[in-house]
N, C-alpha and C positions, 0 to 999 in steps of 0.2 A: 504494500500500500504506500503510495507516494504522499506522505503527510509530514510536514515539519512545523514546529512551533513558530508562531509569528510574534504575538504580543498579547498583553493584557491591557484593557482599557479602563480608565478611571475618570468618572465625571467629577469635575472640580468647580468650586464656586469662585475662585480667584486664580486665574491662570498664571500670572506672574509669581504669586506667592508659592504656588505648587511647583513651578519650574525651579524656583530658588530652593525650596525644601528638598526636592529630589536631586538637583544638580549640585548646589553649593553645600547642602547639608549632608546628603548621603552619597555623593560622588558619582552620580549618574552624569552622562554627557548628553546635551541636546543634539540630536542628530537630524531631525526633520521638523519642518513647520508647514502646516497646511491650513487653508481656508476652505471650509466645506459648506455647500449650499443645498438647495432644494433637490438637486440631482441624487442625493443620498437619503432623502426623506422616506421613500418607500423601504429601503433597506433598514433604516434605523427605526421605522415605525413612529416617526415624529413629524407632525405637520409643520410646514413653514420653517424647516430647520435651517439655521445658520450657526456655524460654530467655528471655533479655532481649535486646531489640533497640534499638539507638540509631542513628538516622540523623544523619549529619553532612554538611554541604554547603558547597561553596565554588565560586565561578565557574561555577555551573550544573551542577556534578558532585556527585552524592550517593554516599556510601558507607554501607552498613549494617553496623554492627559487631554481631556475633552472639556472645553468651556463652551456652553451653549449660549450664544448671543440671543438667539430666538429658538424656541420660546422661553428660554431660561432653564435653570435646573429645578428639580423637584426633590423634596425630602429635606431632612435635617442632617447636619453634620455630626452624626453620632455613630459609634461603632456598632456593628451588627453582632448579635449573639453568636457564639461559636457553633451552636447546634441549629442555627437557621440554615436551611438548604441554600446551596450556592457557594460561591467562593468565600472562604472564611478569613484568609489573611495572606499577606506577603511575608516571606521569611528572609532575613539577612544574617549571614554568618559574620561575626565581628571578633576582632582581636581583643578589644577592651570594651566590655559592655557598658560600664559606667560612663566612659568618655563619649561613646556614641549616643547614649541616652541623653546626656547633657546637650549634645548637638541637636538632637531631635527637638528638645524643649526650646532651644535658642532659635530654631527656624519655624516655630509656630505649632509644633506637634505636642502631644501629651505623652507622658510616660505613666503607665499604670503600675506604680511601684508595688501595689498589693498583689500583683500577679507574679512577682519575681520568684523563681523556683531554682534552687541550686541542689545539685547532687554531687556526692563525693566529698571526702574530708577536706580536700584542698580547693573545693569549688570548681572542679574540672568541667562540670556541665552546668552552665548558667544561662537562664532564660528570663526574658521579661517582654511583656507586650507593650506596645506604644500605639499611637495613632498619628496619621498625618493630619494636616490642618482641617480636613474634611471628614475625619472620623474613620478613615480606612485603617484597619488593624494591621500592624507590622510587628512581626516577632523578631526580636534581637536574640541571637543565640551564640554563646561562646562554647565551642567544643575543643577538646584537646587535638593537637596536631594540626 
């Protein structure tokens, strides 16, 4: 079967803030910018669509940040429950969990310190959940090696 992974799309409320969060904060690189109009309305199932798209990439993974100029975004910037059907989170392997968590906070994200889970006497396995500025759940994980 001829299938390859392309990208994950995230609807954002403030495009520039999200580009800064993912690029300056988490080290992604801005690789493409697009203006999308009504020609994609049927595909997206959105009437009168007009949006700005920014592709950011890191370690072979691409995220498409989508900002809807028309008709605007829907929903609130809150994280989804882990047991809600659908995509639950993005996961990033980090060398220094505390340092990356501070960066997440400094770029408008939130760190859910109550989720921090550590295994092993020396803290060899260390995890915490964060969110981007629009509530998308991001797992930071420190693993040995």
